[in-house]
VMD Tcl script that builds the backbone (N, CA, C; Angstrom):
set m [mol new atoms 570]
animate dup $m
set s [atomselect $m all]
$s set {name element resname resid chain x y z} {
  {N N MET 1 A 138.046 104.601 108.883}
  {CA C MET 1 A 137.499 105.733 109.561}
  {C C MET 1 A 136.689 106.632 108.571}
  {N N LEU 2 A 135.596 106.996 108.893}
  {CA C LEU 2 A 134.751 107.911 108.073}
  {C C LEU 2 A 135.173 109.328 108.362}
  {N N ARG 3 A 135.754 109.986 107.283}
  {CA C ARG 3 A 136.180 111.362 107.441}
  {C C ARG 3 A 135.132 112.332 106.942}
  {N N ARG 4 A 134.846 113.354 107.649}
  {CA C ARG 4 A 133.905 114.399 107.247}
  {C C ARG 4 A 134.634 115.615 106.697}
  {N N PHE 5 A 134.268 116.007 105.482}
  {CA C PHE 5 A 134.879 117.180 104.873}
  {C C PHE 5 A 133.898 118.320 104.737}
  {N N THR 6 A 134.301 119.492 104.856}
  {CA C THR 6 A 133.464 120.626 104.563}
  {C C THR 6 A 133.961 121.186 103.201}
  {N N LEU 7 A 133.176 122.214 102.710}
  {CA C LEU 7 A 133.534 122.784 101.433}
  {C C LEU 7 A 134.879 123.510 101.434}
  {N N ALA 8 A 135.340 123.840 102.635}
  {CA C ALA 8 A 136.621 124.413 102.764}
  {C C ALA 8 A 137.745 123.395 102.738}
  {N N GLU 9 A 137.423 122.112 102.658}
  {CA C GLU 9 A 138.416 121.026 102.642}
  {C C GLU 9 A 138.303 120.206 101.435}
  {N N LEU 10 A 137.958 120.822 100.268}
  {CA C LEU 10 A 137.795 120.101 99.026}
  {C C LEU 10 A 139.133 119.482 98.530}
  {N N ASP 11 A 140.222 120.143 98.767}
  {CA C ASP 11 A 141.499 119.538 98.354}
  {C C ASP 11 A 141.785 118.218 99.081}
  {N N ALA 12 A 141.420 118.187 100.390}
  {CA C ALA 12 A 141.658 116.969 101.166}
  {C C ALA 12 A 140.634 115.894 100.666}
  {N N ALA 13 A 139.443 116.246 100.356}
  {CA C ALA 13 A 138.474 115.250 99.778}
  {C C ALA 13 A 138.950 114.713 98.453}
  {N N ALA 14 A 139.536 115.605 97.612}
  {CA C ALA 14 A 140.033 115.253 96.303}
  {C C ALA 14 A 141.228 114.290 96.531}
  {N N ALA 15 A 142.094 114.601 97.514}
  {CA C ALA 15 A 143.232 113.714 97.789}
  {C C ALA 15 A 142.741 112.298 98.252}
  {N N LEU 16 A 141.662 112.291 98.983}
  {CA C LEU 16 A 141.130 110.991 99.379}
  {C C LEU 16 A 140.704 110.163 98.114}
  {N N LEU 17 A 140.053 110.883 97.180}
  {CA C LEU 17 A 139.696 110.187 95.949}
  {C C LEU 17 A 140.845 109.746 95.085}
  {N N HIS 18 A 141.850 110.584 94.950}
  {CA C HIS 18 A 143.049 110.216 94.241}
  {C C HIS 18 A 143.798 109.029 94.923}
  {N N GLY 19 A 143.616 108.913 96.227}
  {CA C GLY 19 A 144.271 107.784 96.948}
  {C C GLY 19 A 143.484 106.549 96.971}
  {N N GLY 20 A 142.354 106.498 96.168}
  {CA C GLY 20 A 141.625 105.273 96.029}
  {C C GLY 20 A 140.341 105.269 96.960}
  {N N GLY 21 A 140.072 106.382 97.529}
  {CA C GLY 21 A 138.943 106.353 98.481}
  {C C GLY 21 A 137.580 106.467 97.840}
  {N N VAL 22 A 136.537 106.101 98.575}
  {CA C VAL 22 A 135.132 106.244 98.191}
  {C C VAL 22 A 134.534 107.353 99.060}
  {N N LEU 23 A 133.934 108.359 98.417}
  {CA C LEU 23 A 133.398 109.476 99.036}
  {C C LEU 23 A 131.891 109.705 98.728}
  {N N ALA 24 A 131.144 110.064 99.712}
  {CA C ALA 24 A 129.738 110.534 99.495}
  {C C ALA 24 A 129.752 112.041 99.446}
  {N N TYR 25 A 128.916 112.545 98.491}
  {CA C TYR 25 A 128.868 113.960 98.319}
  {C C TYR 25 A 127.390 114.367 97.852}
  {N N PRO 26 A 127.067 115.670 98.128}
  {CA C PRO 26 A 125.670 116.074 97.731}
  {C C PRO 26 A 125.591 116.366 96.203}
  {N N THR 27 A 124.479 115.930 95.659}
  {CA C THR 27 A 124.147 116.236 94.286}
  {C C THR 27 A 122.929 117.119 94.290}
  {N N GLU 28 A 122.286 117.170 93.097}
  {CA C GLU 28 A 121.125 118.054 92.905}
  {C C GLU 28 A 119.955 117.617 93.840}
  {N N ALA 29 A 119.766 116.297 94.061}
  {CA C ALA 29 A 118.619 115.786 94.789}
  {C C ALA 29 A 119.004 114.877 95.957}
  {N N VAL 30 A 120.056 114.116 95.831}
  {CA C VAL 30 A 120.403 113.131 96.811}
  {C C VAL 30 A 121.896 113.090 96.966}
  {N N PHE 31 A 122.378 112.385 97.966}
  {CA C PHE 31 A 123.830 112.174 98.088}
  {C C PHE 31 A 124.245 111.103 97.137}
  {N N GLY 32 A 125.428 111.299 96.524}
  {CA C GLY 32 A 125.978 110.350 95.684}
  {C C GLY 32 A 127.196 109.688 96.314}
  {N N LEU 33 A 127.495 108.487 95.763}
  {CA C LEU 33 A 128.817 107.888 96.169}
  {C C LEU 33 A 129.689 108.001 94.929}
  {N N GLY 34 A 130.905 108.355 95.183}
  {CA C GLY 34 A 131.866 108.565 94.061}
  {C C GLY 34 A 133.237 107.997 94.353}
  {N N CYS 35 A 133.977 107.852 93.266}
  {CA C CYS 35 A 135.332 107.494 93.299}
  {C C CYS 35 A 135.978 107.853 91.972}
  {N N ASP 36 A 137.289 107.596 91.907}
  {CA C ASP 36 A 138.009 107.872 90.632}
  {C C ASP 36 A 137.498 106.792 89.638}
  {N N PRO 37 A 136.955 107.162 88.461}
  {CA C PRO 37 A 136.451 106.085 87.549}
  {C C PRO 37 A 137.540 105.184 87.031}
  {N N HIS 38 A 138.750 105.637 87.063}
  {CA C HIS 38 A 139.857 104.809 86.522}
  {C C HIS 38 A 140.564 103.909 87.570}
  {N N ASN 39 A 140.026 103.973 88.772}
  {CA C ASN 39 A 140.641 103.146 89.832}
  {C C ASN 39 A 139.648 101.962 90.079}
  {N N ARG 40 A 139.989 100.842 89.501}
  {CA C ARG 40 A 139.082 99.669 89.589}
  {C C ARG 40 A 138.851 99.199 91.019}
  {N N ALA 41 A 139.920 99.199 91.823}
  {CA C ALA 41 A 139.744 98.730 93.226}
  {C C ALA 41 A 138.771 99.678 93.981}
  {N N ALA 42 A 138.867 100.985 93.711}
  {CA C ALA 42 A 137.936 101.899 94.458}
  {C C ALA 42 A 136.504 101.670 93.915}
  {N N PHE 43 A 136.445 101.443 92.597}
  {CA C PHE 43 A 135.105 101.189 92.019}
  {C C PHE 43 A 134.494 99.894 92.666}
  {N N GLU 44 A 135.274 98.853 92.759}
  {CA C GLU 44 A 134.748 97.638 93.334}
  {C C GLU 44 A 134.341 97.765 94.789}
  {N N ARG 45 A 135.086 98.576 95.502}
  {CA C ARG 45 A 134.670 98.879 96.890}
  {C C ARG 45 A 133.338 99.609 96.954}
  {N N LEU 46 A 133.221 100.590 96.065}
  {CA C LEU 46 A 131.928 101.374 95.980}
  {C C LEU 46 A 130.745 100.425 95.707}
  {N N PHE 47 A 130.943 99.480 94.785}
  {CA C PHE 47 A 129.794 98.543 94.427}
  {C C PHE 47 A 129.588 97.562 95.631}
  {N N ALA 48 A 130.609 97.242 96.361}
  {CA C ALA 48 A 130.454 96.394 97.518}
  {C C ALA 48 A 129.680 97.123 98.625}
  {N N LEU 49 A 129.948 98.416 98.786}
  {CA C LEU 49 A 129.217 99.173 99.682}
  {C C LEU 49 A 127.742 99.220 99.344}
  {N N LYS 50 A 127.482 99.421 98.017}
  {CA C LYS 50 A 126.075 99.547 97.635}
  {C C LYS 50 A 125.333 98.185 97.542}
  {N N GLN 51 A 126.178 97.074 97.510}
  {CA C GLN 51 A 125.541 95.737 97.334}
  {C C GLN 51 A 124.789 95.692 96.031}
  {N N ARG 52 A 125.407 96.219 95.066}
  {CA C ARG 52 A 124.767 96.352 93.750}
  {C C ARG 52 A 125.557 95.631 92.675}
  {N N PRO 53 A 124.881 94.937 91.731}
  {CA C PRO 53 A 125.580 94.181 90.692}
  {C C PRO 53 A 126.424 95.169 89.829}
  {N N ALA 54 A 127.646 94.893 89.573}
  {CA C ALA 54 A 128.551 95.785 88.838}
  {C C ALA 54 A 128.168 95.892 87.384}
  {N N THR 55 A 127.331 94.992 86.906}
  {CA C THR 55 A 126.878 95.045 85.540}
  {C C THR 55 A 125.971 96.242 85.283}
  {N N GLN 56 A 125.425 96.839 86.257}
  {CA C GLN 56 A 124.459 97.947 86.082}
  {C C GLN 56 A 125.115 99.180 85.560}
  {N N GLY 57 A 126.420 99.369 85.836}
  {CA C GLY 57 A 127.100 100.614 85.357}
  {C C GLY 57 A 126.673 101.783 86.146}
  {N N VAL 58 A 127.371 102.924 85.960}
  {CA C VAL 58 A 127.129 104.114 86.723}
  {C C VAL 58 A 127.329 105.333 85.735}
  {N N LEU 59 A 126.918 106.462 86.223}
  {CA C LEU 59 A 127.144 107.651 85.348}
  {C C LEU 59 A 128.373 108.356 85.903}
  {N N LEU 60 A 128.969 109.282 85.131}
  {CA C LEU 60 A 130.035 110.110 85.561}
  {C C LEU 60 A 129.499 111.525 85.664}
  {N N ILE 61 A 129.929 112.228 86.663}
  {CA C ILE 61 A 129.570 113.585 86.935}
  {C C ILE 61 A 130.776 114.472 86.834}
  {N N ALA 62 A 130.591 115.710 86.321}
  {CA C ALA 62 A 131.740 116.594 86.132}
  {C C ALA 62 A 131.348 118.034 86.337}
  {N N ALA 63 A 132.354 118.917 86.245}
  {CA C ALA 63 A 132.105 120.368 86.477}
  {C C ALA 63 A 132.112 121.084 85.075}
  {N N GLU 64 A 132.662 120.458 84.062}
  {CA C GLU 64 A 132.772 121.160 82.785}
  {C C GLU 64 A 132.902 120.090 81.695}
  {N N PHE 65 A 132.570 120.513 80.497}
  {CA C PHE 65 A 132.550 119.614 79.285}
  {C C PHE 65 A 133.956 118.999 79.121}
  {N N ALA 66 A 134.992 119.783 79.347}
  {CA C ALA 66 A 136.359 119.205 79.069}
  {C C ALA 66 A 136.599 117.993 79.930}
  {N N GLN 67 A 135.960 117.911 81.074}
  {CA C GLN 67 A 136.160 116.694 81.950}
  {C C GLN 67 A 135.462 115.416 81.407}
  {N N VAL 68 A 134.533 115.519 80.436}
  {CA C VAL 68 A 133.856 114.395 79.956}
  {C C VAL 68 A 134.041 114.150 78.498}
  {N N GLU 69 A 134.610 115.114 77.845}
  {CA C GLU 69 A 134.736 115.036 76.337}
  {C C GLU 69 A 135.408 113.733 75.810}
  {N N ARG 70 A 136.488 113.337 76.584}
  {CA C ARG 70 A 137.287 112.180 76.104}
  {C C ARG 70 A 136.470 110.886 76.204}
  {N N TYR 71 A 135.333 110.885 76.914}
  {CA C TYR 71 A 134.518 109.659 77.130}
  {C C TYR 71 A 133.449 109.485 76.009}
  {N N ILE 72 A 133.245 110.545 75.184}
  {CA C ILE 72 A 132.189 110.598 74.205}
  {C C ILE 72 A 132.729 110.275 72.848}
  {N N ASP 73 A 132.135 109.321 72.100}
  {CA C ASP 73 A 132.509 109.086 70.700}
  {C C ASP 73 A 131.876 110.181 69.898}
  {N N LEU 74 A 132.603 111.291 69.718}
  {CA C LEU 74 A 132.070 112.489 69.082}
  {C C LEU 74 A 131.737 112.245 67.582}
  {N N ALA 75 A 132.441 111.282 66.991}
  {CA C ALA 75 A 132.174 110.969 65.493}
  {C C ALA 75 A 130.804 110.409 65.430}
  {N N ALA 76 A 130.249 109.805 66.472}
  {CA C ALA 76 A 128.932 109.099 66.402}
  {C C ALA 76 A 127.789 110.031 66.884}
  {N N VAL 77 A 128.148 111.285 67.197}
  {CA C VAL 77 A 127.075 112.249 67.729}
  {C C VAL 77 A 126.943 113.319 66.740}
  {N N PRO 78 A 125.773 113.517 66.126}
  {CA C PRO 78 A 125.551 114.658 65.195}
  {C C PRO 78 A 125.751 115.968 65.930}
  {N N GLN 79 A 126.324 116.910 65.248}
  {CA C GLN 79 A 126.601 118.216 65.879}
  {C C GLN 79 A 125.458 118.943 66.492}
  {N N ASN 80 A 124.309 118.775 65.915}
  {CA C ASN 80 A 123.073 119.495 66.409}
  {C C ASN 80 A 122.668 118.787 67.723}
  {N N VAL 81 A 122.868 117.522 67.843}
  {CA C VAL 81 A 122.554 116.803 69.134}
  {C C VAL 81 A 123.567 117.222 70.229}
  {N N LEU 82 A 124.815 117.308 69.892}
  {CA C LEU 82 A 125.821 117.678 70.810}
  {C C LEU 82 A 125.549 119.128 71.295}
  {N N ALA 83 A 125.144 119.989 70.321}
  {CA C ALA 83 A 124.880 121.339 70.668}
  {C C ALA 83 A 123.663 121.517 71.679}
  {N N GLN 84 A 122.639 120.679 71.458}
  {CA C GLN 84 A 121.445 120.563 72.312}
  {C C GLN 84 A 121.837 120.202 73.703}
  {N N VAL 85 A 122.671 119.108 73.792}
  {CA C VAL 85 A 123.014 118.598 75.063}
  {C C VAL 85 A 123.888 119.672 75.825}
  {N N ARG 86 A 124.850 120.245 75.089}
  {CA C ARG 86 A 125.759 121.178 75.700}
  {C C ARG 86 A 124.959 122.417 76.189}
  {N N ALA 87 A 123.890 122.746 75.534}
  {CA C ALA 87 A 123.092 123.875 75.935}
  {C C ALA 87 A 122.284 123.564 77.275}
  {N N SER 88 A 122.097 122.347 77.633}
  {CA C SER 88 A 121.471 121.899 78.776}
  {C C SER 88 A 122.379 121.922 80.029}
  {N N TRP 89 A 123.680 121.981 79.735}
  {CA C TRP 89 A 124.707 121.831 80.779}
  {C C TRP 89 A 125.343 123.244 81.079}
  {N N PRO 90 A 125.805 123.480 82.205}
  {CA C PRO 90 A 125.648 122.672 83.392}
  {C C PRO 90 A 124.163 122.711 83.886}
  {N N GLY 91 A 123.777 121.607 84.334}
  {CA C GLY 91 A 122.388 121.520 84.807}
  {C C GLY 91 A 122.066 120.122 85.212}
  {N N PRO 92 A 120.834 119.861 85.693}
  {CA C PRO 92 A 120.440 118.612 86.264}
  {C C PRO 92 A 119.947 117.621 85.139}
  {N N TYR 93 A 120.758 117.499 84.101}
  {CA C TYR 93 A 120.471 116.662 82.978}
  {C C TYR 93 A 121.551 115.629 82.784}
  {N N THR 94 A 121.165 114.365 82.723}
  {CA C THR 94 A 122.119 113.297 82.430}
  {C C THR 94 A 121.817 112.705 81.081}
  {N N TRP 95 A 122.866 112.548 80.248}
  {CA C TRP 95 A 122.741 112.147 78.907}
  {C C TRP 95 A 123.571 110.920 78.686}
  {N N ILE 96 A 123.024 109.965 77.906}
  {CA C ILE 96 A 123.772 108.734 77.561}
  {C C ILE 96 A 124.382 108.956 76.159}
  {N N PHE 97 A 125.687 108.767 75.996}
  {CA C PHE 97 A 126.339 108.926 74.736}
  {C C PHE 97 A 126.989 107.626 74.269}
  {N N PRO 98 A 127.272 107.480 73.052}
  {CA C PRO 98 A 128.154 106.437 72.525}
  {C C PRO 98 A 129.506 106.673 73.253}
  {N N ARG 99 A 130.190 105.688 73.654}
  {CA C ARG 99 A 131.407 105.892 74.474}
  {C C ARG 99 A 132.619 105.533 73.716}
  {N N THR 100 A 133.754 106.114 74.143}
  {CA C THR 100 A 135.039 105.796 73.625}
  {C C THR 100 A 135.727 104.755 74.493}
  {N N ALA 101 A 136.880 104.276 74.059}
  {CA C ALA 101 A 137.621 103.271 74.793}
  {C C ALA 101 A 138.250 103.861 76.123}
  {N N GLU 102 A 138.117 105.192 76.276}
  {CA C GLU 102 A 138.620 105.873 77.519}
  {C C GLU 102 A 137.670 105.521 78.677}
  {N N VAL 103 A 136.418 105.021 78.393}
  {CA C VAL 103 A 135.551 104.657 79.517}
  {C C VAL 103 A 135.911 103.296 80.044}
  {N N PRO 104 A 136.322 103.133 81.247}
  {CA C PRO 104 A 136.621 101.873 81.818}
  {C C PRO 104 A 135.437 100.923 81.693}
  {N N ALA 105 A 135.644 99.690 81.259}
  {CA C ALA 105 A 134.552 98.695 81.097}
  {C C ALA 105 A 133.740 98.599 82.410}
  {N N TRP 106 A 134.361 98.607 83.583}
  {CA C TRP 106 A 133.643 98.438 84.826}
  {C C TRP 106 A 132.699 99.647 85.059}
  {N N VAL 107 A 132.976 100.856 84.513}
  {CA C VAL 107 A 132.117 101.985 84.741}
  {C C VAL 107 A 130.838 101.838 83.877}
  {N N ALA 108 A 131.012 101.300 82.631}
  {CA C ALA 108 A 129.837 101.228 81.749}
  {C C ALA 108 A 128.939 99.970 82.137}
  {N N GLY 109 A 129.551 98.967 82.790}
  {CA C GLY 109 A 128.814 97.772 83.068}
  {C C GLY 109 A 128.411 97.005 81.736}
  {N N ASP 110 A 127.174 96.614 81.685}
  {CA C ASP 110 A 126.615 95.969 80.409}
  {C C ASP 110 A 126.109 96.912 79.383}
  {N N HIS 111 A 126.341 98.189 79.543}
  {CA C HIS 111 A 125.738 99.214 78.731}
  {C C HIS 111 A 126.741 99.600 77.548}
  {N N ALA 112 A 126.168 99.865 76.431}
  {CA C ALA 112 A 127.021 100.194 75.218}
  {C C ALA 112 A 127.487 101.624 75.343}
  {N N GLY 113 A 126.732 102.468 76.018}
  {CA C GLY 113 A 127.032 103.943 76.154}
  {C C GLY 113 A 127.544 104.239 77.460}
  {N N ILE 114 A 127.671 105.594 77.682}
  {CA C ILE 114 A 128.123 106.109 79.011}
  {C C ILE 114 A 127.170 107.309 79.370}
  {N N ALA 115 A 126.719 107.284 80.588}
  {CA C ALA 115 A 125.856 108.333 81.052}
  {C C ALA 115 A 126.725 109.413 81.739}
  {N N LEU 116 A 126.467 110.708 81.282}
  {CA C LEU 116 A 127.308 111.792 81.774}
  {C C LEU 116 A 126.444 112.968 82.198}
  {N N ARG 117 A 126.915 113.740 83.222}
  {CA C ARG 117 A 126.207 114.975 83.643}
  {C C ARG 117 A 127.258 115.977 84.031}
  {N N ILE 118 A 127.072 117.210 83.578}
  {CA C ILE 118 A 127.753 118.383 83.956}
  {C C ILE 118 A 126.908 119.104 84.940}
  {N N SER 119 A 127.268 119.038 86.219}
  {CA C SER 119 A 126.337 119.558 87.284}
  {C C SER 119 A 126.554 121.027 87.483}
  {N N ALA 120 A 125.417 121.687 87.704}
  {CA C ALA 120 A 125.363 123.103 88.117}
  {C C ALA 120 A 125.381 123.187 89.649}
  {N N HIS 121 A 125.272 122.118 90.330}
  {CA C HIS 121 A 125.267 122.151 91.803}
  {C C HIS 121 A 126.706 122.384 92.298}
  {N N GLU 122 A 126.863 123.522 92.846}
  {CA C GLU 122 A 128.292 123.958 93.119}
  {C C GLU 122 A 129.093 123.065 94.024}
  {N N PRO 123 A 128.532 122.443 95.115}
  {CA C PRO 123 A 129.413 121.519 95.913}
  {C C PRO 123 A 130.041 120.415 95.047}
  {N N VAL 124 A 129.227 119.702 94.242}
  {CA C VAL 124 A 129.821 118.655 93.511}
  {C C VAL 124 A 130.663 119.109 92.335}
  {N N ALA 125 A 130.320 120.296 91.706}
  {CA C ALA 125 A 131.094 120.839 90.655}
  {C C ALA 125 A 132.452 121.277 91.288}
  {N N ALA 126 A 132.513 121.824 92.413}
  {CA C ALA 126 A 133.750 122.237 93.054}
  {C C ALA 126 A 134.593 120.974 93.423}
  {N N LEU 127 A 133.899 119.886 93.799}
  {CA C LEU 127 A 134.637 118.611 94.115}
  {C C LEU 127 A 135.311 118.128 92.830}
  {N N CYS 128 A 134.567 118.148 91.662}
  {CA C CYS 128 A 135.155 117.669 90.424}
  {C C CYS 128 A 136.317 118.585 89.981}
  {N N ARG 129 A 136.234 119.861 90.169}
  {CA C ARG 129 A 137.314 120.744 89.898}
  {C C ARG 129 A 138.516 120.504 90.751}
  {N N ALA 130 A 138.319 120.222 92.002}
  {CA C ALA 130 A 139.429 119.943 92.962}
  {C C ALA 130 A 140.062 118.619 92.531}
  {N N PHE 131 A 139.205 117.721 92.171}
  {CA C PHE 131 A 139.707 116.347 91.773}
  {C C PHE 131 A 140.447 116.418 90.416}
  {N N GLY 132 A 140.028 117.320 89.575}
  {CA C GLY 132 A 140.665 117.472 88.257}
  {C C GLY 132 A 140.040 116.609 87.196}
  {N N GLY 133 A 138.796 116.179 87.382}
  {CA C GLY 133 A 138.086 115.312 86.398}
  {C C GLY 133 A 136.764 114.799 86.820}
  {N N ALA 134 A 136.151 114.051 85.996}
  {CA C ALA 134 A 134.874 113.466 86.240}
  {C C ALA 134 A 134.992 112.429 87.351}
  {N N LEU 135 A 133.922 112.233 88.106}
  {CA C LEU 135 A 133.851 111.227 89.176}
  {C C LEU 135 A 132.691 110.248 88.850}
  {N N VAL 136 A 132.847 109.061 89.397}
  {CA C VAL 136 A 131.701 108.138 89.404}
  {C C VAL 136 A 130.658 108.719 90.238}
  {N N SER 137 A 129.357 108.562 89.849}
  {CA C SER 137 A 128.206 109.085 90.626}
  {C C SER 137 A 127.137 108.073 90.589}
  {N N THR 138 A 126.753 107.627 91.845}
  {CA C THR 138 A 125.683 106.718 91.919}
  {C C THR 138 A 125.009 106.982 93.327}
  {N N SER 139 A 123.772 106.812 93.433}
  {CA C SER 139 A 123.092 107.234 94.675}
  {C C SER 139 A 123.745 106.573 95.938}
  {N N ALA 140 A 123.814 107.296 96.973}
  {CA C ALA 140 A 124.440 106.844 98.233}
  {C C ALA 140 A 123.338 106.088 99.037}
  {N N ASN 141 A 123.263 104.770 98.782}
  {CA C ASN 141 A 122.373 103.900 99.517}
  {C C ASN 141 A 122.720 102.435 99.219}
  {N N PRO 142 A 122.437 101.582 100.095}
  {CA C PRO 142 A 122.523 100.170 99.725}
  {C C PRO 142 A 121.459 99.828 98.751}
  {N N HIS 143 A 121.732 99.014 97.781}
  {CA C HIS 143 A 120.788 98.595 96.733}
  {C C HIS 143 A 119.436 98.237 97.375}
  {N N GLY 144 A 118.392 98.925 96.765}
  {CA C GLY 144 A 117.091 98.649 97.267}
  {C C GLY 144 A 116.572 99.640 98.405}
  {N N HIS 145 A 117.433 100.434 98.961}
  {CA C HIS 145 A 117.080 101.362 99.951}
  {C C HIS 145 A 116.863 102.745 99.363}
  {N N PRO 146 A 116.153 103.661 100.023}
  {CA C PRO 146 A 116.007 104.990 99.475}
  {C C PRO 146 A 117.332 105.782 99.516}
  {N N PRO 147 A 117.609 106.515 98.454}
  {CA C PRO 147 A 118.819 107.379 98.465}
  {C C PRO 147 A 118.933 108.280 99.648}
  {N N ALA 148 A 120.103 108.469 100.112}
  {CA C ALA 148 A 120.401 109.306 101.268}
  {C C ALA 148 A 120.187 110.725 100.921}
  {N N ARG 149 A 119.539 111.501 101.695}
  {CA C ARG 149 A 119.253 112.912 101.526}
  {C C ARG 149 A 120.006 113.790 102.527}
  {N N SER 150 A 120.844 113.137 103.342}
  {CA C SER 150 A 121.611 113.913 104.346}
  {C C SER 150 A 122.952 113.134 104.655}
  {N N ALA 151 A 123.897 113.827 105.180}
  {CA C ALA 151 A 125.091 113.140 105.559}
  {C C ALA 151 A 124.902 112.238 106.740}
  {N N THR 152 A 123.915 112.529 107.593}
  {CA C THR 152 A 123.563 111.668 108.725}
  {C C THR 152 A 123.103 110.260 108.132}
  {N N VAL 153 A 122.232 110.294 107.178}
  {CA C VAL 153 A 121.727 109.013 106.573}
  {C C VAL 153 A 122.883 108.267 105.891}
  {N N VAL 154 A 123.799 108.989 105.268}
  {CA C VAL 154 A 124.961 108.376 104.643}
  {C C VAL 154 A 125.705 107.584 105.704}
  {N N ARG 155 A 125.953 108.306 106.858}
  {CA C ARG 155 A 126.742 107.610 107.921}
  {C C ARG 155 A 125.984 106.447 108.447}
  {N N ASP 156 A 124.598 106.528 108.621}
  {CA C ASP 156 A 123.786 105.422 109.078}
  {C C ASP 156 A 123.808 104.242 108.129}
  {N N TYR 157 A 123.870 104.503 106.867}
  {CA C TYR 157 A 123.936 103.364 105.844}
  {C C TYR 157 A 125.287 102.718 105.813}
  {N N PHE 158 A 126.329 103.484 105.813}
  {CA C PHE 158 A 127.676 102.939 105.560}
  {C C PHE 158 A 128.640 102.924 106.678}
  {N N GLY 159 A 128.420 103.712 107.730}
  {CA C GLY 159 A 129.412 103.870 108.781}
  {C C GLY 159 A 130.848 104.026 108.395}
  {N N VAL 160 A 131.702 103.359 109.074}
  {CA C VAL 160 A 133.140 103.480 108.836}
  {C C VAL 160 A 133.634 102.745 107.598}
  {N N ALA 161 A 132.725 101.943 106.962}
  {CA C ALA 161 A 133.066 101.279 105.710}
  {C C ALA 161 A 133.328 102.269 104.582}
  {N N LEU 162 A 132.716 103.444 104.748}
  {CA C LEU 162 A 132.895 104.507 103.726}
  {C C LEU 162 A 134.107 105.388 104.178}
  {N N ASP 163 A 134.825 105.817 103.258}
  {CA C ASP 163 A 136.019 106.626 103.547}
  {C C ASP 163 A 135.756 108.050 103.991}
  {N N GLY 164 A 134.736 108.667 103.367}
  {CA C GLY 164 A 134.461 110.068 103.634}
  {C C GLY 164 A 133.141 110.566 103.209}
  {N N VAL 165 A 132.761 111.700 103.683}
  {CA C VAL 165 A 131.571 112.344 103.240}
  {C C VAL 165 A 131.798 113.874 103.143}
  {N N LEU 166 A 131.438 114.472 102.028}
  {CA C LEU 166 A 131.471 115.893 101.874}
  {C C LEU 166 A 130.092 116.427 102.397}
  {N N ASP 167 A 130.155 117.042 103.569}
  {CA C ASP 167 A 128.966 117.395 104.264}
  {C C ASP 167 A 128.589 118.907 103.779}
  {N N ALA 168 A 127.687 118.885 102.830}
  {CA C ALA 168 A 127.280 120.140 102.255}
  {C C ALA 168 A 125.824 119.980 101.790}
  {N N PRO 169 A 125.129 121.153 101.455}
  {CA C PRO 169 A 123.703 120.999 101.124}
  {C C PRO 169 A 123.466 120.305 99.749}
  {N N LEU 170 A 122.254 119.694 99.669}
  {CA C LEU 170 A 121.718 119.204 98.424}
  {C C LEU 170 A 121.284 120.373 97.480}
  {N N GLY 171 A 121.048 120.128 96.262}
  {CA C GLY 171 A 120.662 121.139 95.300}
  {C C GLY 171 A 119.199 121.548 95.250}
  {N N GLY 172 A 118.382 120.858 96.021}
  {CA C GLY 172 A 116.969 121.337 96.126}
  {C C GLY 172 A 116.040 120.610 95.182}
  {N N GLN 173 A 116.504 119.728 94.321}
  {CA C GLN 173 A 115.561 118.979 93.451}
  {C C GLN 173 A 114.851 117.926 94.252}
  {N N ALA 174 A 113.614 117.631 93.839}
  {CA C ALA 174 A 112.775 116.658 94.554}
  {C C ALA 174 A 113.162 115.209 94.199}
  {N N SER 175 A 113.744 114.995 93.020}
  {CA C SER 175 A 114.078 113.553 92.614}
  {C C SER 175 A 115.354 113.587 91.755}
  {N N PRO 176 A 115.972 112.398 91.687}
  {CA C PRO 176 A 117.183 112.407 90.947}
  {C C PRO 176 A 117.022 112.815 89.495}
  {N N THR 177 A 118.080 113.183 88.869}
  {CA C THR 177 A 117.957 113.680 87.426}
  {C C THR 177 A 117.443 112.685 86.495}
  {N N VAL 178 A 116.690 113.245 85.510}
  {CA C VAL 178 A 116.236 112.418 84.342}
  {C C VAL 178 A 117.462 112.023 83.617}
  {N N ILE 179 A 117.452 110.762 83.094}
  {CA C ILE 179 A 118.538 110.249 82.202}
  {C C ILE 179 A 117.923 110.040 80.793}
  {N N ARG 180 A 118.512 110.639 79.813}
  {CA C ARG 180 A 117.996 110.488 78.459}
  {C C ARG 180 A 119.162 110.014 77.471}
  {N N ASP 181 A 118.693 109.318 76.487}
  {CA C ASP 181 A 119.592 108.896 75.462}
  {C C ASP 181 A 119.863 110.153 74.562}
  {N N ALA 182 A 121.106 110.496 74.379}
  {CA C ALA 182 A 121.445 111.761 73.654}
  {C C ALA 182 A 121.036 111.612 72.197}
  {N N LEU 183 A 121.201 110.464 71.571}
  {CA C LEU 183 A 120.889 110.236 70.204}
  {C C LEU 183 A 119.431 110.234 69.837}
  {N N SER 184 A 118.614 109.544 70.673}
  {CA C SER 184 A 117.168 109.368 70.438}
  {C C SER 184 A 116.366 110.282 71.213}
  {N N GLY 185 A 116.832 110.838 72.340}
  {CA C GLY 185 A 116.027 111.669 73.238}
  {C C GLY 185 A 115.182 110.839 74.111}
  {N N ALA 186 A 115.172 109.534 73.982}
  {CA C ALA 186 A 114.352 108.630 74.826}
  {C C ALA 186 A 114.757 108.799 76.325}
  {N N ILE 187 A 113.661 108.783 77.166}
  {CA C ILE 187 A 113.898 108.875 78.631}
  {C C ILE 187 A 114.227 107.418 79.161}
  {N N ILE 188 A 115.328 107.338 79.747}
  {CA C ILE 188 A 115.847 106.034 80.322}
  {C C ILE 188 A 115.404 105.899 81.777}
  {N N ARG 189 A 115.547 107.068 82.527}
  {CA C ARG 189 A 115.074 107.103 83.880}
  {C C ARG 189 A 114.322 108.390 84.015}
  {N N GLY 190 A 113.088 108.365 84.414}
  {CA C GLY 190 A 112.242 109.486 84.475}
  {C C GLY 190 A 112.193 110.207 85.844}
}
mol reanalyze $m
mol bondsrecalc $m
mol representation Tube
mol addrep $m
């Protein structure tokens, strides 16, 4: 059954995630699909919903640096680079870092690093705070279809195969966030 959550029901949405559920939620530009990054069964369900190869990996979204710090190999990141990245957060900036062993292999896919974002979009930041950590974040759409920009489109795409949707506004950006390599500054997704 597809459950609809409002912003007043964030604790219930977080409980669904802790219970292994897959939840759609609004990000800066599109709805995302998320789950507990450390729950492999939930992650596999998410990828089955998207019909996407698991080797592609996903990013993690969070409300604050403390929620992603354990995933970054800080010894491999120059302090000036880390300072630049942290100055861009919270905000619509996704950065790829060298990763630690704390990143589940299924989250990284075939990638050596891990993509992370500290969002300034309050609905998703509040969800991460309620959950108590970073969440998997990938666009809410079957592979090859346009990302969902409303809860209605999310329901049309996934129906009752999805566990829940946080029905709240998007952040107003026209397109998904740019993804950059933290060490080189190279744009991976423009």
